[in-house]
TINU-334662 format. One record per residue: x, y, z of N, C-alpha, C, O, CB in turn. Coordinates in steps of 0.001 Angstrom, whole numbers, padded with zeros to 6 digits, always signed. Glycine has a CB too. Example, Ala and Ser with C-alpha at 12.3 -4.5 7.8 and 13.67 -1.06 7.14 Angstrom:
+013190-005690+007800+012300-004500+007800+013200-003300+007800+014236-003319+008465+011308-004473+009046+012850-002250+007080+013670-001060+007140+012900+000030+007870+013409+001138+008039+014084-000598+005725
end
This chain:
+010862-001873-031529+009495-001456-030917+009794-000762-029577+010538-001280-028744+008479-002770-030669+009227+000357-029404+009513+001126-028163+008629+000617-027031+007631-000075-027230+009278+002666-028382+009076+001018-025784+008277+000631-024576+006847+001202-024590+005888+000556-024167+008994+001115-023294+006753+002426-025089+005443+003090-025155+004467+002287-026040+003276+002165-025756+005600+004540-025705+005052+001743-027141+004233+000979-028093+003730-000342-027429+002587-000763-027604+005068+000663-029398+004642-000949-026674+004336-002193-025973+003195-001952-024885+002306-002781-024690+005665-002758-025294+003290-000812-024231+002374-000519-023147+001032+000059-023606+000078+000147-022833+003022+000428-022204+000983+000458-024912-000243+001166-025380-001519+000321-025202-002549+000881-024827-000093+001550-026871-001498-001014-025456-002773-001780-025284-003281-001716-023820-004489-001747-023585-002563-003287-025703-002411-001634-022899-002923-001560-021485-003582-000231-021137-004278-000112-020128-001777-001799-020501-003350+000769-021990-003943+002125-021724-005207+002315-022496-005863+003347-022356-002957+003256-022089-005582+001339-023321-006829+001468-024055-008036+001262-023143-007990+000451-022218-006865+000474-025207-009114+002000-023408-010337+001874-022588-010985+000460-022717-011053-000082-023820-011365+002968-023013-011425-000090-021673-012005-001432-021638-013533-001265-021533-014289-001944-022228-011423-002290-020423-013968-000359-020660-015389+000006-020589-015415+001387-019908-014370+001952-019586-016269-001097-019779-016607+001904-019700-016775+003258-019072-017562+003135-017789-018429+002276-017633-017501+004256-020041-017212+004059-016846-017998+004179-015551-018254+005637-015411-017326+006444-015387-017216+003588-014243-019547+005995-015313-020006+007415-015214-019348+008254-016276-018804+009329-016020-019694+008014-013814-019422+007686-017566-018898+008397-018741-017372+008610-018704-016849+009438-019450-019587+009742-018863-016657+007867-017838-015263+007916-017695-014657+006598-018177-015005+005560-017614-014895+008216-016266-013726+006565-019237-013180+005332-019645-012281+004640-018587-011497+005290-017896-012432+005556-020874-012418+003365-018493-011599+002533-017552-010637+001672-018414-011080+000933-019294-012545+001586-016606-009313+001782-018144-008305+001114-018990-008003-000274-018443-008386-000640-017332-007000+001954-019069-007322-000999-019247-006860-002343-018789-005928-002145-017566-005965-002919-016610-006091-003134-019974-005141-001147-017623-004217-000896-016494-004954-000699-015162-004498-001176-014123-003360+000343-016786-006072-000008-015195-006878+000234-013960-007544-001112-013522-007640-001391-012327-008006+001373-014221-007986-001912-014470-008638-003182-014147-007643-004131-013556-007928-004779-012549-009287-003802-015380-006459-004233-014166-005432-005144-013656-004829-004635-012286-004431-005431-011436-004296-005297-014733-004785-003347-012128-004381-002811-010839-005448-003150-009800-005118-003468-008657-004152-001278-010923-006693-003086-010175-007817-003442-009254-007697-004834-008780-007713-005098-007578-009169-003267-009924-007577-005733-009703-007561-007229-009356-006324-007582-008588-006428-008268-007571-007622-008132-010649-005134-007148-009018-003898-007542-008336-003851-006878-006952-003347-007472-005999-002640-007147-009187-004378-005644-006839-004355-004942-005499-005270-005623-004452-004901-005769-003286-004808-003447-005669-006447-006025-004894-007381-006687-004033-006802-008033-003610-006931-008393-002439-008738-006856-004730-006158-008810-004520-005594-010114-004143-004424-009880-003215-004225-010654-002278-005149-010932-005397-003648-008845-003441-002449-008584-002545-002907-008353-001098-002379-008984-000181-001619-007309-003049-003897-007446-000877-004314-007128+000450-004941-008369+001109-004700-008627+002288-005294-005952+000431-005732-009126+000365-006251-010344+000891-005181-011329+001427-005326-011926+002494-007046-010994-000159-004114-011462+000635-003024-012336+001083-002283-011745+002303-001867-012486+003194-002029-012570-000074-002122-010411+002336-001457-009816+003487-002236-010094+004744-001662-010443+005776-001280-008317+003299-003584-009938+004664-004434-010166+005842-004277-011614+006333-004446-011872+007525-005930-009863+005508-003977-012509+005490-003819-013895+005845-002346-014289+006113-002023-015448+006377-004392-014749+004748-001485-013279+006032-000005-013429+006342+000637-014396+005340+001565-015120+005699+000227-013972+007838+000160-014419+004097+000700-015270+003002+001770-014568+002303+001554-013447+001840-000368-015671+002005+002938-015148+002184+004124-014544+001653+003920-014225+000142+004664-013396-000383+005339-015481+001876+003009-014805-000533+002726-014540-001941+002219-013169-002146+002141-012728-003293+001748-015513-002481+001849-012423-001075+001388-011003-001272+002472-010168-001888+002179-009230-002630+000953-010358+000071+003743-010484-001599+004888-009627-002038+005007-009612-003544+005007-008530-004132+006223-010122-001424+005112-010812-004233+005238-010786-005729+003987-010222-006348+004090-009463-007311+005503-012211-006304+002776-010556-005839+001547-009971-006381+001549-008513-006194+001111-007783-007083+000324-010560-005746+002030-008030-005054+002077-006556-004848+003021-005903-005777+002733-004791-006220+002471-006212-003436+004126-006491-006115+005029-005872-007068+004373-005696-008468+004514-004663-009122+006304-006716-007182+003672-006729-008873+002891-006616-010172+001875-005449-010046+001725-004665-010983+002105-008009-010515+001196-005336-008919+000272-004249-008659+000939-002890-008802+000423-001968-009434-000318-004391-007280+002072-002815-008204+002821-001525-008268+003164-001106-009653+003052+000074-009982+004085-001610-007480+003600-002069-010520+003925-001785-011916+002664-001223-012629+002758-000226-013345+004453-003089-012638+001557-001824-012444+000310-001347-013108-000028+000043-012640-000476+000860-013445-000884-002298-012822+000169+000352-011366-000187+001650-010819+000810+002727-011233+000425+003895-011290-000272+001572-009307+002084+002398-011530+002955+003335-012030+002378+004000-013296+002357+005223-013435+004261+002697-012281+001914+003134-014205+001349+003634-015412+000039+004406-015201-000200+005451-015806+001132+002508-016338-000797+003847-014318-002105+004499-014130-001944+005882-013502-002540+006857-013961-003022+003625-013246-001157+005952-012481-001021+007244-011734-000260+008295-012541-000531+009488-012404-000289+007013-010383+000703+007865-013393+001349+008799-014276+000351+009454-015196+000350+010674-015360+002418+008116-015069-000538+008607-015825-001489+009103-016699-002458+010107-016005-002901+011076-016621-002218+007964-017294-002764+009859-014754-003771+010684-013958-003129+011961-013391-003845+012815-012868-004370+009831-012755-001809+012111-013481-001123+013266-012909-000878+013153-011427-000616+014155-010762-001901+014494-013175-000963+011893-010875-000693+011688-009474+000770+011282-009376+001068+010100-009202-001652+010612-008842+001691+012240-009484+003095+011932-009681+003718+011325-008422+004534+010407-008505+003850+013187-010087+003320+011855-007237+003818+011269-005983+003427+009828-005802+004221+008994-005368+003322+012053-004818+002163+009548-006149+001704+008143-006097+002388+007246-007091+002589+006057-006846+000234+008076-006330+002743+007828-008216+003437+007004-009210+004834+006711-008752+005306+005580-008868+003465+007689-010575+005509+007721-008230+006831+007530-007725+006861+006579-006537+007811+005829-006312+007418+008843-007350+005750+006655-005783+005617+005876-004522+005711+004330-004917+006273+003531-004168+004176+006231-003755+005149+003957-006098+005097+002617-006489+006522+002041-006631+006766+000876-006320+004317+002496-007764+007445+002877-007103+008877+002426-007260+009427+002100-005811+010102+001091-005611+009803+003605-008005+009117+002973-004844+009524+002751-003527+008905+001429-002975+009586+000622-002343+009147+003947-002685+007621+001253-003235+006911+000100-002798+007598-001217-003332+007655-002234-002641+005443+000204-003268+008086-001136-004535+008736-002380-005134+010028-002679-004319+010309-003841-004027+009102-002165-006736+010812-001633-003954+011948-001859-003172+011598-002419-001755+012217-003356-001251+012714-000587-003078+010537-001760-001141+010096-002241+000204+009528-003634+000091+009665-004408+001037+009029-001286+000830+008883-004009-001035+008330-005352-001220+009462-006405-001144+009299-007462-000536+007578-005447-002591+010612-006088-001777+011711-007000-001790+012202-007201-000372+012464-008329+000046+012824-006498-002696+012332-006089+000385+012689-006139+001770+011731-006888+002604+012147-007720+003410+012830-004814+002290+010408-006632+002455+009363-007322+003158+009347-008789+002918+009170-009580+003844+008081-006769+002801+009534-009171+001653+009533-010556+001220+010648-011311+001973+010449-012413+002485+009729-010654-000333+011832-010664+002015+012939-011330+002705+012679-011377+004241+012974-012373+004901+014285-010588+002398+012143-010320+004758+011918-010265+006273+010875-011274+006711+011025-011917+007749+011451-008826+006732+009774-011422+005892+008775-012343+006246+009307-013812+006217+008757-014652+006930+007600-012166+005323+010304-014129+005458+010793-015504+005350+012026-015698+006196+012328-016834+006559+011094-015861+003898+012741-014672+006525+013960-014845+007200+014066-014045+008566+015112-014072+009215+015048-014447+006266+012978-013348+008975+013107-012432+010068+012568-012957+011376+012404-012175+012313+012439-011187+009734+012282-014245+011492+011703-014775+012737+012697-014971+013825+012293-015270+014948+011030-016058+012483+014030-014819+013570+014995-014943+014615+015459-016383+014735+014996-017237+013978+014423-014452+015920+016389-016689+015690+016948-018037+015845+015856-019061+016116+015014-018876+016995+017977-018064+016977+015886-020153+015337+014965-021276+015540+013620-021060+014824+012742-021916+014932+014726-021487+017037+013438-019995+014129+012164-019716+013438+012378-018933+012126+013127-017957+012120+011221-018921+014370+011759-019328+011057+011861-018584+009853+010607-017797+009540+010446-017287+008431+012180-019487+008748+009684-017693+010553+008427-016977+010390+008442-015752+011272+008661-015863+012478+007221-017877+010724+008203-014537+010672+008183-013357+011409+006877-013172+012181+005821-013181+011549+008426-012234+010514+006878-013011+013462+005636-012925+014239+005065-011509+014195+005777-010543+013920+005881-013351+015700+003772-011408+014472+003125-010129+014556+003534-009436+015862+003538-010081+016910+001597-010289+014463+003873-008155+015830+004246-007401+016999+003656-006031+016941+003221-005575+015883+005736-007323+017138+003634-005346+018104+003120-003990+018158+004304-002985+017799+005481-003292+017988+002503-003694+019620+003924-001823+017293+004907-000821+016998+005410-000260+018299+004623-000002+019210+004338+000277+016098+006742-000060+018406+007304+000402+019633+007197+001955+019704+006883+002599+018703+008772-000075+019755+007450+002517+020842+007387+003969+020995+008428+004636+020164+008187+005693+019582+007551+004370+022438+009624+004014+020096+010704+004592+019263+010341+004551+017768+010586+005516+017043+012036+003823+019501+009754+003428+017312+009327+003391+015929+008262+004403+015625+008276+004982+014538+008838+002042+015584+007314+004654+016548+006297+005607+016303+006870+007012+016169+006443+007793+015319+005283+005549+017387+007856+007325+017034+008541+008608+016985+009161+008869+015608+008973+009926+015006+009617+008664+018062+009902+007869+015137+010551+008025+013875+009560+008075+012683+009727+008843+011735+011528+006906+013694+008518+007212+012785+007518+007219+011717+006732+008512+011653+006521+009047+010565+006570+006072+011895+006313+009003+012735+005550+010284+012710+006382+011456+012217+005928+012299+011444+005018+010610+014105+007631+011474+012700+008549+012531+012247+008844+012479+010768+008836+013493+010070+009835+012446+012999+009109+011250+010302+009380+011043+008884+008140+011353+007988+008228+011886+006882+009841+009591+008664+006938+010951+008599+005739+011266+007830+005434+012725+007696+005041+013204+006633+004595+010614+008430+005622+013437+008801+005398+014902+008740+006401+015607+007792+005997+016434+006975+005513+015512+010167+007649+015291+007897+008631+015884+007046+008388+015531+005517+008461+016359+004609+010023+015417+007507+008099+014233+005364+007924+013765+003992+006638+014451+003355+006662+014825+002182+007798+012165+003979+005574+014596+004115+004406+015241+003594+004683+016718+003212+004294+017183+002141+003286+015152+004615+005366+017431+004126+005726+018807+003726+006638+018923+002543+006401+019739+001652+006359+019491+004847+007650+018144+002516+008653+018227+001402+007983+017836+000051+008230+018461-000980+009905+017262+001695+007137+016793+000093+006470+016356-001179+005512+017399-001646+005415+017683-002840+005718+015014-000999+004782+017990-000688+003790+019025-001034+004474+020197-001781+004033+020631-002846+003071+019549+000265+005547+020673-001182+006257+021733-001805+006843+021328-003211+006817+022102-004168+007359+022187-000869+007361+020088-003264+007902+019651-004564+006818+019534-005662+007014+019960-006800+008603+018298-004396+005644+018928-005268+004654+018726-006280+004020+020050-006621+003608+020214-007769+003614+017718-005833+003903+021023-005711+003336+022265-006012+004150+023118-006899+003627+023868-007723+003066+022944-004832+005469+023005-006733+006396+023889-007519+007043+023252-008809+007458+023938-009742+007529+024336-006590+007089+021900-008773+007787+021248-009921+006822+020451-010854+007255+019926-011879+008884+020282-009377+005546+020368-010500+004660+019534-011323+003366+020395-011562+003198+021500-011048+004327+018099-010589+002445+019756-012419+001156+020402-012681+000109+019740-011811-001075+019818-012139+000763+020314-014193+000487+019084-010705-000429+018411-009805-001497+019399-009275-001173+020507-008848+000353+017772-008635-002755+018973-009314-003812+019853-008760-004161+019465-007294-004990+020104-006645-005100+019774-009656-003526+018444-006828-003771+018049-005382-002435+017739-004673-002244+016613-004215-004731+016766-005294-001564+018655-004580-000254+018388-004070-000226+017916-002666+000503+016975-002353+000552+019555-004183-001001+018536-001780-001029+018159-000360-001569+016774-000147-000967+015971+000566-001851+019137+000427-002700+016482-000756-003332+015188-000599-002539+014043-001183-002463+012953-000615-004665+015215-001213-001940+014321-002352-001053+013337-002977+000098+013081-002086+000475+011919-001935-000568+013795-004341+000721+014104-001454+001836+013895-000574+001463+013266+000718+002250+012481+001247+002507+015146-000319+000259+013567+001297-000195+012931+002486-000349+011416+002330+000153+010623+003128-001479+013537+002902-001051+011062+001285-001295+009652+001054-000006+008903+000832+000126+007756+001258-002212+009460-000123+000952+009532+000172+002262+008947-000079+002947+008694+001206+003448+007586+001397+003110+009833-000956+003014+009631+002114+003658+009489+003410+002987+008398+004293+003662+007563+004895+003636+010836+004134+001654+008439+004343+000937+007420+005072+001148+006056+004597+001273+005115+005380-000446+007688+005049+001193+005923+003239+001416+004577+002593+002809+004075+002907+002966+002881+003163+001225+004649+001028+003780+004875+002904+005134+004503+003228+005286+004026+004663+005970+003048+004964+006042+005655+002980+004605+004774+005538+004608+004407+006958+003931+003066+007176+004382+002244+007975+003912+005484+007793+002869+002867+006470+002117+001608+006620+002898+000438+006061+002920-000655+006626+000755+001702+005921+003551+000704+004914+004338-000392+004279+005517-000838+005155+005835-002025+005232+004873+000066+002896+006156+000139+005814+007234-000262+006744+006673-001132+007824+007295-002138+008165+007930+000964+007368+005496-000799+008402+004901-001569+009410+004526-003015+008888+004679-004018+009585+003682-000824+009934+004047-003033+007662+003675-004301+007093+004914-005178+006858+004859-006390+007069+002911-004084+005790+006029-004577+006424+007259-005316+006308+007737-005960+007577+008276-007067+007585+008288-004446+005811+007512-005192+008710+007990-005718+010024+006859-006427+010787+007030-006821+011941+008564-004555+010901+005650-006590+010094+004468-007177+010730+004063-006482+012071+003862-007091+013122+004733-008660+010984+003971-005166+011906+003503-004365+013048+001991-004224+012938+001460-003850+011892+004200-002950+013088+001308-004530+014041-000147-004564+014038-000780-003212+013551-001744-003178+012786-000643-004902+015459-000173-002131+014046-000705-000833+013726-000557-000334+012306-001041+000737+011939-000107+000103+014578+000141-001161+011504+000233-000781+010039-001145-000765+009442-001413+000003+008518+001150-001781+009224-002066-001639+009975-003396-001647+009412-004115-000301+009676-004847+000183+008812-004203-002819+009995-003914+000283+010831-004557+001555+011122-004008+002701+010136-004739+003594+009705-004293+001933+012655-002732+002589+009846-002176+003548+008934-002716+003390+007484-002951+004362+006766-000674+003422+008949-002895+002112+007108-003561+001843+005843-004952+002343+005790-005355+002885+004761-003564+000414+005565-005720+002201+006829-007090+002652+006918-007117+004155+006756-007920+004676+005983-007732+002226+008249-006263+004859+007464-006126+006310+007359-005826+006764+005949-006431+007707+005439-005045+006793+008280-004885+006082+005327-004595+006434+003896-005756+006166+002984-006038+006968+002094-003393+005656+003385-006461+005023+003185-007566+004670+002348-008703+005705+002491-009390+006013+001517-008055+003263+002695-008885+006214+003656-009954+007266+003825-009696+008455+002961-010651+009093+002517-010053+007735+005287-008445+008796+002690-008159+009890+001795-008097+009441+000370-008478+010186-000532-006888+010550+002172-007611+008203+000136-007551+007749-001259-008899+007709-001944-009017+008117-003100-006936+006391-001323-009882+007244-001278-011176+007002-001938-011734+008268-002595-012046+008234-003786-012189+006460-000925-011873+009394-001862-012305+010609-002566-011326+011237-003526-011711+011894-004493-012658+011603-001597-010024+011021-003240-008986+011591-004059-009019+010947-005463-008946+011654-006468-007606+011397-003386-009129+009620-005528-009174+008938-006853-010513+009219-007541-010518+009326-008767-008964+007383-006695-011608+009341-006870-012856+009672-007438-012770+011091-008083-013281+011332-009177-013955+009591-006363-012117+011986-007364-011907+013385-007855-011102+013380-009125-011334+014216-009997-011187+014257-006792-010151+012456-009264-009324+012431-010487-009972+011511-011578-009330+011240-012593-007865+011928-010138-011195+011046-011383-011865+010238-012379-011531+008783-012387-011946+008039-013276-011586+010763-013665-010761+008363-011369-010363+006896-011328-011380+006183-010438-011089+005826-009297-008845+006679-010751-012563+005989-010981-013723+005523-010174-013506+004085-009773-013827+003725-008640-015068+005663-010964-012977+003238-010645-012730+001796-010318-011715+001706-009263-011851+000898-008344-012271+000982-011542-010639+002540-009350-009599+002514-008260-010163+003035-006996-009820+002517-005934-008353+003342-008631-011024+004046-007026-011680+004518-005792-012521+003403-005146-012512+003232-003927-012578+005747-006099-013236+002658-005978-014024+001577-005453-013069+000500-004862-013381-000111-003840-014944+000982-006570-011957+000289-005490-011053-000748-004999-010549-000323-003570-010355-001182-002710-009827-000957-006021-010351+000949-003342-009869+001354-002055-010947+001269-000955-010635+001162+000231-009336+002747-002150-012179+001318-001367-013307+001007-000438-013151-000445+000004-013219-000773+001188-014737+001241-001133-012941-001296-000990-012642-002673-000667-011416-002899+000162-011406-003779+001023-012513-003421-001876-010389-002137-000070-009165-002194+000705-009492-001913+002167-008987-002598+003056-008118-001189+000165-010315-000933+002419-010644-000546+003814-011325-001748+004531-011039-002008+005700-011601+000739+003834-012210-002463+003838-012815-003653+004436-011823-004679+004707-011839-005298+005771-013864-004215+003579-010888-004909+003723-009872-005930+003969-008881-005538+005049-008339-006391+005751-009132-006226+002704-008647-004218+005177-007824-003759+006284-008427-004051+007656-007731-004443+008593-007586-002294+006151-009719-003851+007743-010380-004173+008990-010290-005664+009277-010072-006074+010418-011834-003726+008951-010457-006460+008252-010327-007923+008417-008875-008307+008781-008646-009174+009624-010763-008659+007106-007923-007655+008142-006484-007928+008514-006190-007522+009924-005483-008226+010644-005514-007183+007576-006743-006354+010346-006474-005871+011734-007000-006884+012720-006326-007220+013694-007132-004469+011999-008212-007376+012470-008790-008407+013390-007940-009697+013404-007627-010236+014465-010260-008755+012961-007590-010160+012241-006784-011385+012129-005456-011220+012838-005075-012053+013660-006548-011750+010658-004751-010142+012519-003403-010007+013176-003553-009748+014684-002651-010121+015433-002576-008828+012518-004608-009150+015156-004839-008922+016585-005011-010292+017268-004464-010532+018344-006109-008001+016819-005774-011174+016630-005898-012517+017202-004628-013270+017233-004340-013971+018203-006882-013299+016460-003829-013143+016165-002564-013842+016102-001646-013256+017195-000950-014009+017876-001918-013716+014668-001638-011950+017367-000824-011362+018455-001219-011812+019788-000373-012115+020630-000891-009901+018430-002562-011869+020022-003032-012364+021368-002667-013840+021587-002396-014267+022710-004591-012195+021504-002666-014616+020474-002311-016002+020608-000807-016169+020917-000415-017050+021682-002686-016753+019335+000040-015285+020294+001427-015308+020597+001723-014937+021993+002658-015469+022591+002138-014446+019711+000957-014035+022545+001180-013607+023948+000784-014668+024975+001340-014773+026069+000397-012333+024228-000217-015450+024547-000662-016512+025458+000242-017699+025506+000354-018352+026544-002003-016965+025081+000911-018006+024376+001697-019255+024309+002849-019327+025339+003074-020372+025949+002272-019410+022908+003593-018178+025530+004637-018273+026565+004060-018549+027970+004665-019277+028756+005453-016973+026593+002911-017975+028273+002265-018183+029542+001817-019616+029702+002003-020226+030755+001100-017254+029693+001218-020156+028636+000827-021554+028720+002049-022481+028821+002006-023487+029531-000019-021930+027505+003099-022155+028136+004352-022953+028274+004931-022871+029623+005477-023869+030094+005384-022512+027296+004860-021768+030289+005370-021641+031603+004541-022378+032651+005048-022835+033675+005466-020225+031941+003226-022475+032347+002386-023192+033324+002615-024701+033150+002014-025504+033864+000854-022828+033139
end
């Protein structure tokens, strides 16, 4: 039995939205994605294995929709998830196995912005010339923003939430344009969860900053 045969049931329509069929793949991607972001906002390490499952569902979904950069991005996400999983449990430094929330440094911003700009340009050219993508720039831009945000998430950088929000602002109309209405709705929910995560991590960062002062007093 081939892999395509095994995956075929996931690609079957489950119901329709605005006359567009919604597959099991999109529904499972919706559920696992929402759970993953909810767990990230609460700094729960289980977000990483849930996120890996979400990435696998989206590889299938985005390939079907012709969003090739987003499909390839999921493979990178799986690698980063393994790194983030290890970092969250072992990156706290001497005497701590919990990675604290920190701000993105100026050096990190320089590298992130440079990599994001180069990545967007390179992917746009690749998708435009080597695939039948109808949205090469927007597919490339969301890919670059998502990778930048995921790096920040792996390192628990507060500003990773702003990068996710920026990506989601583009993702919502992009997925609607491609007929992925349930996924588009999911990313509206992601934006709300990102705002909640930003507030929660900001409070945690403020608490971390106060503790040394209180200890000194």
